[in-house]
BAFI-3210 file (N, C-alpha, C; in Angstrom, 3 decimals, decimal comma, padded with zeros to 6 digits):
// residues 129
n [1|2|3|4|5|6|7|8|9|10|11|12|13|14|15|16|17|18|19|20|21|22|23|24|25|26|27|28|29|30|31|32|33|34|35|36|37|38|39|40|41|42|43|44|45|46|47|48|49|50|51|52|53|54|55|56|57|58|59|60|61|62|63|64|65|66|67|68|69|70|71|72|73|74|75|76|77|78|79|80|81|82|83|84|85|86|87|88|89|90|91|92|93|94|95|96|97|98|99|100|101|102|103|104|105|106|107|108|109|110|111|112|113|114|115|116|117|118|119|120|121|122|123|124|125|126|127|128|129]
n.u [100,841|103,469|104,689|103,896|105,158|107,838|107,941|107,531|109,789|111,818|111,222|111,774|114,531|115,468|114,911|116,830|120,106|119,837|118,207|118,715|119,046|116,500|114,980|115,993|115,094|112,385|112,213|111,109|112,404|113,965|114,803|117,275|119,034|121,834|122,528|123,887|125,301|126,256|128,222|129,003|131,423|131,938|133,352|131,954|130,354|131,955|132,232|129,933|129,747|130,219|133,106|132,970|130,313|130,100|130,401|128,011|125,307|122,891|123,413|123,051|125,000|126,551|124,591|124,078|126,550|126,573|124,375|125,430|127,699|126,546|124,994|126,923|128,277|126,557|125,016|122,592|121,186|122,352|124,295|126,307|128,729|130,096|132,370|133,224|135,722|137,722|141,193|142,608|140,945|140,848|141,857|139,919|137,973|138,306|136,705|134,377|133,522|133,693|134,375|137,134|138,227|136,906|137,115|138,218|138,712|141,055|141,637|143,548|143,509|144,970|146,521|148,928|151,993|153,192|151,150|150,115|152,249|152,280|149,755|150,134|152,109|150,673|149,017|146,571|143,595|144,130|146,182|146,724|149,816]
n.v [196,442|198,591|199,100|196,914|194,822|195,574|195,290|192,546|191,548|192,596|191,207|188,606|188,809|189,309|186,953|185,016|183,526|182,553|184,272|186,097|184,379|183,220|185,523|186,131|183,928|184,436|186,670|188,564|187,551|185,732|182,343|181,410|183,503|185,351|186,814|189,782|191,345|194,397|195,819|198,776|200,854|199,291|199,549|201,274|199,767|199,080|201,432|201,732|199,625|198,107|196,638|194,763|194,005|192,866|190,124|189,153|187,302|188,454|190,976|193,519|194,092|191,772|189,978|190,957|190,493|187,714|187,085|187,757|186,035|183,466|183,485|183,534|181,167|179,076|176,963|176,810|179,044|181,360|183,586|186,395|188,370|191,562|193,391|196,559|198,472|200,666|200,089|200,331|199,370|196,637|194,863|195,072|193,302|190,999|191,151|189,890|186,690|184,614|186,066|186,923|184,432|183,545|183,055|185,643|187,965|190,033|193,313|196,204|199,769|202,839|202,951|201,691|199,648|199,726|199,643|197,102|195,461|196,141|195,160|192,437|191,902|192,360|190,219|190,230|189,624|187,546|189,066|189,971|189,181]
n.w [080,657|081,382|083,889|085,411|084,005|084,459|087,250|087,506|086,154|087,810|090,175|089,334|088,814|091,393|092,621|093,052|092,466|089,892|088,645|086,511|084,382|084,241|083,685|081,176|079,740|079,653|078,147|075,283|072,741|070,016|070,774|069,950|069,992|071,227|074,431|075,421|078,087|079,262|081,638|082,705|084,275|086,582|088,920|090,527|092,115|094,256|095,625|097,050|098,752|101,768|102,985|105,073|105,129|102,647|102,531|103,295|102,263|101,614|100,725|098,306|096,357|096,329|095,545|092,975|091,657|091,886|090,255|087,737|087,569|087,792|085,510|083,415|083,812|083,285|080,737|079,480|078,485|076,152|077,476|077,781|079,448|079,750|081,505|082,472|083,915|085,961|085,987|088,374|090,285|090,159|092,124|094,081|093,364|094,755|096,956|096,389|096,538|094,387|092,156|091,417|090,821|088,630|085,099|083,324|080,663|081,117|080,433|080,198|080,150|079,646|081,976|081,765|081,681|084,184|086,083|085,517|086,352|089,046|089,844|089,436|091,353|093,694|093,762|092,547|090,489|087,539|085,126|081,797|080,102]
ca.u [101,248|104,926|105,066|103,674|106,241|109,065|107,853|107,713|111,205|112,588|110,986|112,509|115,960|115,747|114,483|117,979|121,252|119,438|117,218|119,048|118,776|115,040|114,499|116,373|114,189|111,051|112,297|110,454|113,269|114,155|115,599|118,625|119,804|122,708|122,267|125,108|125,065|127,416|128,218|129,996|131,811|131,730|133,995|130,973|129,856|132,828|132,039|128,729|129,762|131,053|133,818|132,530|128,996|130,154|130,306|126,621|124,637|121,756|123,868|122,661|126,176|126,882|123,526|124,293|127,700|126,143|123,541|126,315|128,525|125,693|124,566|127,990|128,745|125,588|125,030|121,224|120,830|123,621|124,451|127,690|128,826|131,281|132,490|134,169|136,050|139,062|142,136|143,069|139,974|140,852|142,065|138,675|137,133|138,476|135,608|133,311|134,155|133,993|134,683|138,513|138,540|136,263|138,004|137,888|139,735|141,379|142,334|143,685|143,642|145,250|147,349|150,256|152,609|153,509|149,990|150,034|153,257|151,799|148,653|150,695|152,795|149,662|148,259|145,229|143,153|145,091|146,289|147,486|151,219]
ca.v [197,606|198,627|199,000|195,528|194,046|195,913|194,699|191,101|191,331|192,845|190,084|187,449|189,062|189,231|185,654|184,177|183,657|182,196|185,255|186,645|183,311|183,112|186,732|185,987|182,927|185,011|187,858|188,344|187,464|184,337|181,552|181,151|184,742|185,550|187,993|190,434|192,301|195,265|196,501|199,839|201,459|198,268|199,989|201,978|198,786|199,100|202,689|201,632|198,336|198,006|195,363|193,826|193,505|192,248|188,673|188,859|186,828|189,313|192,257|193,694|194,009|190,347|189,367|191,384|189,743|186,313|186,997|187,772|184,831|182,315|183,583|183,179|179,800|178,093|176,764|176,676|180,259|181,996|184,901|186,859|189,581|192,397|194,291|197,649|199,147|201,239|199,035|200,455|198,708|195,190|194,172|195,111|192,174|189,954|191,277|188,990|185,380|183,880|186,936|186,846|183,085|183,299|183,365|186,864|188,519|191,323|194,245|197,502|200,885|204,127|202,888|201,259|198,441|199,864|199,168|195,657|194,870|196,362|194,225|191,083|191,802|192,345|188,967|190,530|188,693|187,401|190,176|189,465|189,602]
ca.w [081,427|081,517|085,314|085,831|083,409|085,179|088,581|087,342|085,825|089,020|091,093|088,803|089,037|092,833|093,139|093,386|091,572|088,523|088,213|085,195|083,418|084,101|083,004|079,763|079,155|079,468|077,292|073,981|071,561|069,588|071,714|069,446|070,066|072,383|075,251|075,876|079,167|079,430|082,936|082,623|085,556|087,614|090,164|091,358|093,073|095,430|096,352|097,870|099,435|102,968|102,864|106,104|104,732|101,324|102,641|103,597|101,046|101,321|100,229|096,903|095,486|096,222|094,740|091,596|091,141|091,757|089,046|086,571|087,542|087,512|084,110|082,467|084,058|082,805|079,283|078,980|077,766|075,774|078,106|077,864|080,265|079,601|082,649|082,262|085,180|086,043|086,357|089,752|091,151|089,932|093,395|094,856|092,976|095,763|097,931|095,985|096,660|093,165|091,023|090,912|090,356|087,346|083,976|082,603|079,795|081,728|079,558|080,845|079,229|080,261|083,170|081,348|082,210|085,601|086,819|085,358|087,239|090,411|090,099|089,547|092,661|094,750|093,727|092,073|089,459|086,448|084,197|080,652|079,961]
c.u [102,767|105,374|104,919|104,798|107,564|109,086|108,077|109,175|112,085|112,428|111,749|114,005|116,343|115,433|115,641|119,058|120,931|118,425|117,467|118,766|117,269|114,460|114,820|115,458|112,827|111,042|111,703|111,401|113,485|115,100|117,014|119,515|120,661|122,286|123,604|124,728|126,352|127,251|129,348|130,219|131,518|132,316|133,042|130,366|130,657|132,649|130,874|128,640|130,719|131,756|133,379|131,200|129,027|130,077|128,881|125,887|123,456|122,139|123,556|123,844|126,575|125,848|123,702|125,436|127,323|125,239|124,421|127,109|127,715|125,284|125,668|128,505|127,813|125,627|123,632|120,808|122,142|123,717|125,937|127,703|130,154|131,270|133,574|134,432|137,445|140,011|142,619|142,081|139,977|141,010|140,821|137,752|137,236|137,403|134,486|133,913|134,570|134,431|136,131|138,857|137,950|137,189|137,484|139,016|140,015|142,150|142,387|143,893|143,960|146,127|148,747|150,787|152,946|152,360|149,863|151,027|152,826|150,695|149,160|151,377|151,798|148,864|146,823|144,825|144,139|145,027|147,145|148,901|151,336]
c.v [197,523|198,468|197,579|194,643|194,308|195,283|193,187|190,788|191,545|191,700|188,842|187,624|188,912|187,860|184,737|184,315|183,283|183,186|185,830|185,626|183,210|184,333|186,658|184,996|183,532|186,243|187,552|188,417|186,005|183,586|181,283|182,396|184,765|186,809|188,527|191,479|193,090|196,009|197,520|200,413|200,519|198,691|200,756|201,046|198,825|200,371|202,601|200,328|198,388|196,653|194,325|193,203|192,741|190,728|188,229|188,504|187,722|190,659|192,388|193,599|192,555|189,649|189,717|190,602|188,279|186,111|186,896|186,477|183,585|182,307|183,148|181,764|178,746|178,018|176,670|177,843|180,971|183,438|185,207|188,178|190,259|193,377|195,312|198,304|199,721|200,182|199,146|199,862|197,188|194,403|194,117|193,938|191,028|190,029|190,276|187,621|184,732|184,762|186,839|185,480|182,805|183,739|184,568|187,209|189,920|192,161|195,583|198,567|202,130|204,102|202,358|200,045|198,547|199,338|197,650|194,964|194,999|195,361|192,805|190,894|191,679|191,051|189,178|189,512|188,641|188,562|189,701|190,009|190,653]
c.w [081,691|082,966|085,839|085,290|084,128|086,564|088,521|087,060|087,051|090,021|090,637|089,076|090,506|093,436|093,531|092,333|090,124|087,948|086,835|084,093|083,166|083,394|081,514|079,053|078,809|078,576|075,917|072,782|071,223|070,527|071,233|069,461|071,340|073,130|075,744|076,911|079,364|080,748|082,885|084,018|086,733|088,952|091,069|092,400|094,362|096,253|097,333|098,641|100,604|102,910|103,895|105,710|103,425|101,383|102,948|102,304|100,661|100,758|098,738|095,951|095,268|095,348|093,260|090,950|090,947|090,539|087,806|086,457|087,205|086,044|083,148|082,658|083,480|081,286|078,668|078,085|077,419|076,280|078,229|078,630|079,992|080,760|082,330|083,611|085,102|086,584|087,799|090,751|090,995|091,235|094,251|094,521|093,978|096,845|097,649|095,752|095,345|091,999|090,554|090,325|088,981|086,222|083,206|081,655|080,322|080,735|080,262|079,788|080,045|081,496|082,885|082,066|083,686|086,462|086,708|086,282|088,693|090,759|090,246|090,902|093,799|094,770|093,317|091,011|088,304|085,468|083,033|080,620|078,894]
res [x|x|x|x|x|x|x|x|x|x|x|x|x|x|x|x|x|x|x|x|x|x|x|x|x|x|x|x|x|x|x|x|x|x|x|x|x|x|x|x|x|x|x|x|x|x|x|x|x|x|x|x|x|x|x|x|x|x|x|x|x|x|x|x|x|x|x|x|x|x|x|x|x|x|x|x|x|x|x|x|x|x|x|x|x|x|x|x|x|x|x|x|x|x|x|x|x|x|x|x|x|x|x|x|x|x|x|x|x|x|x|x|x|x|x|x|x|x|x|x|x|x|x|x|x|x|x|x|x]
***
């Protein structure tokens, strides 16, 4: 039953920061395959997150970011995450404790060098030269 499978997957994902890893383990594909997760419009997370509540470990946005970070930091299951977001929201990543510190390949599009210089001055996450 599809609903039962969805409920089980959701429960696994919500079980903790390793939920994405465990869901990937139980997925019906060969174990030697890589898993690519694409998160488009990541900035939408900031529109629905109160900065005061963002430090609360129970907050869904924090839990979502923790799922992604835990998945890319581990080596048991080959999980890769691509995050797409508007460059003017890069500074907002500081709301999530470990997100700016994690090594990302920051690429900007459509905002030009002026925005890159602005982000560097603000002390935002590393932006390529």
